C-alpha positions in Angstrom: 37.9 98.4 42.3 35.0 96.0 41.6 37.4 93.2 40.7 39.4 93.7 43.8 36.2 93.5 45.9 35.2 90.3 44.1 38.7 88.8 44.6 38.6 89.6 48.3 35.1 88.2 48.6 36.3 85.0 47.0 39.2 84.8 49.3 37.1 85.2 52.4 34.0 83.2 51.5 35.1 80.5 49.0 38.4 79.4 50.5 42.1 80.1 50.0 42.7 77.4 47.3 39.8 78.3 45.1 40.3 82.1 45.6 44.0 81.7 44.7 43.1 80.1 41.4 40.5 82.8 40.7 43.0 85.6 41.5 45.5 83.9 39.2 42.9 83.7 36.4 42.0 87.4 36.9 45.7 88.4 36.7 46.2 86.3 33.5 43.2 87.8 31.9 44.2 91.3 32.9 47.7 90.7 31.5 46.3 89.5 28.2 44.5 92.8 27.7 47.6 94.9 28.5 49.7 96.8 26.0 53.4 95.9 25.6 54.4 98.8 27.8 51.9 97.9 30.5 53.0 94.3 30.3 56.7 95.2 30.7 55.8 97.3 33.8 53.8 94.4 35.2 56.6 92.0 34.6 59.2 94.3 36.2 57.0 94.8 39.3 56.5 91.1 39.6 60.2 90.4 39.4 60.8 92.9 42.2 58.3 91.2 44.4 59.5 87.7 43.6 63.2 88.6 44.1 66.3 87.3 42.5 66.6 83.5 41.9 69.1 81.8 44.2 72.7 81.6 43.1 73.5 78.3 41.4 75.4 75.7 43.4 77.3 72.5 42.9 76.8 69.7 45.4 79.9 67.5 45.9 79.0 64.1 47.5 81.6 61.8 49.0 80.3 58.3 48.2 82.1 56.7 51.1 81.4 59.1 54.0 78.1 60.5 52.7 79.4 64.0 53.4 78.2 66.7 51.1 80.1 69.9 50.3 78.4 72.8 48.5 80.2 75.1 46.2 79.0 78.3 44.5 78.8 77.4 40.8 81.5 79.8 39.6 85.0 79.2 38.3 86.7 80.8 41.3 84.8 78.8 43.9 86.9 78.0 46.9 86.8 76.2 50.2 88.5 76.4 53.6 91.6 74.2 53.7 90.5 72.3 56.8 87.0 71.7 55.4 88.6 70.4 52.1 91.0 68.1 54.0 88.2 66.7 56.2 85.8 66.2 53.3 88.4 64.2 51.2 89.7 62.2 54.2 90.6 58.5 53.9 87.3 56.7 54.5 89.2 53.6 55.7 91.4 55.1 58.4 89.4 58.4 58.9 92.8 60.2 58.6 93.0 63.7 57.0 95.8 65.0 54.9 96.6 68.3 53.3 94.7 68.2 50.0 95.6 70.3 46.9 92.9 73.0 46.6 93.4 73.1 42.8 91.4 69.9 42.7 88.3 71.9 43.8 88.7 74.0 40.7 88.9 70.9 38.5 85.6 69.5 40.0 83.6 72.8 39.9 85.1 73.6 36.4 84.0 70.2 35.1 80.5 70.7 36.6 80.1 74.1 35.1 81.4 73.0 31.7 79.0 70.0 31.6 76.1 71.9 33.2 75.9 69.5 36.1 75.2 70.4 39.7 76.1 67.1 41.3 79.5 65.5 41.6 80.3 62.1 43.3 83.7 61.6 44.8 84.9 58.1 44.4 88.3 58.6 46.2 90.2 61.5 47.7 93.0 61.0 50.2 94.2 57.5 50.7 96.2 56.6 53.7 99.4 54.7 52.7 98.2 51.7 54.8 94.9 51.6 52.9 96.7 52.1 49.5 99.0 49.1 50.3 96.0 47.0 51.2 94.3 47.8 47.9 97.5 46.9 46.0 97.7 43.5 47.8 94.1 42.8 46.9 95.0 43.4 43.2 93.3 46.7 42.7 94.7 49.1 40.1 96.5 51.5 42.4 100.0 52.9 42.1 102.6 52.2 44.8 103.4 55.9 45.1 99.8 57.0 44.4 99.0 60.7 44.1 96.1 59.9 46.4 98.5 59.2 49.3 100.1 62.6 48.7 96.9 64.6 48.8 97.1 65.6 45.2 94.4 63.4 43.5 90.7 62.8 43.4 88.6 60.2 41.5 85.1 61.5 40.6 82.1 61.4 38.3 79.4 63.9 37.3 75.9 62.5 37.7 74.2 62.0 34.3 77.3 62.9 32.3 79.2 60.4 30.2 82.6 59.7 31.7 84.4 60.1 28.4 83.2 63.7 28.2 84.5 64.5 31.7 87.8 62.8 30.9 88.3 64.9 27.7 87.6 68.1 29.6 90.0 67.2 32.5 92.7 66.3 29.9 92.2 69.7 28.2 93.2 71.4 31.5 96.8 69.9 31.4 97.0 70.3 35.2 98.4 66.8 35.9 97.6 63.2 35.6 94.2 62.1 34.1 93.0 58.5 34.2 89.9 57.2 32.4 88.1 54.3 34.1 85.3 53.2 31.9 84.1 50.1 33.7 84.3 51.7 37.1 82.7 54.9 35.7 85.0 57.6 37.1 87.8 60.0 36.1 91.1 60.3 38.1 92.5 63.9 38.2 95.7 64.8 40.0 98.2 67.7 40.1 101.3 65.6 39.6 103.2 65.2 36.4 101.1 65.5 33.2 100.3 62.0 31.9 97.2 60.1 30.7 96.0 56.5 30.9 93.0 54.2 30.8 92.1 51.7 33.5 89.2 49.4 34.1 
């Protein structure tokens, strides 16, 4: 009772910042003198007051549109089809297309496997007009690109070596996987299974 009175007096007279430090010191000293059983009860009571930590999330950032899509960090994470289509729209024409939702599983699965919470999208849907323009400018894009069919995404995980991401996506055997070391991204699609390396 005496310590509680002292703590309240400190809180009232000395000021909130200093009193908060004193209260924390008192709590630490009291906890040091506790038995193991008392300490467990204290910790349990504290956890109940603090509450559960927030559920982990994965942030997916579209580098062209600056849009961010947030997924729950779990293997079965899903997204509404319209939201997915809009998020991966062609940045050049602003047109949307039906995008394969299995790509969301590839992205979140890679993030979970590599313990990353941030994904950068380099390319999603590509309007045929934009794809043709890139081909004419000499970029490495296929004439019948999976991007134009809504079945491909190019991405990177922040802070994770591209080769590790590429190996993981290859292991899924879901479709095509391209490794672009210089450009620092991995291509994943749900078309025929094939592997390649680009610039």
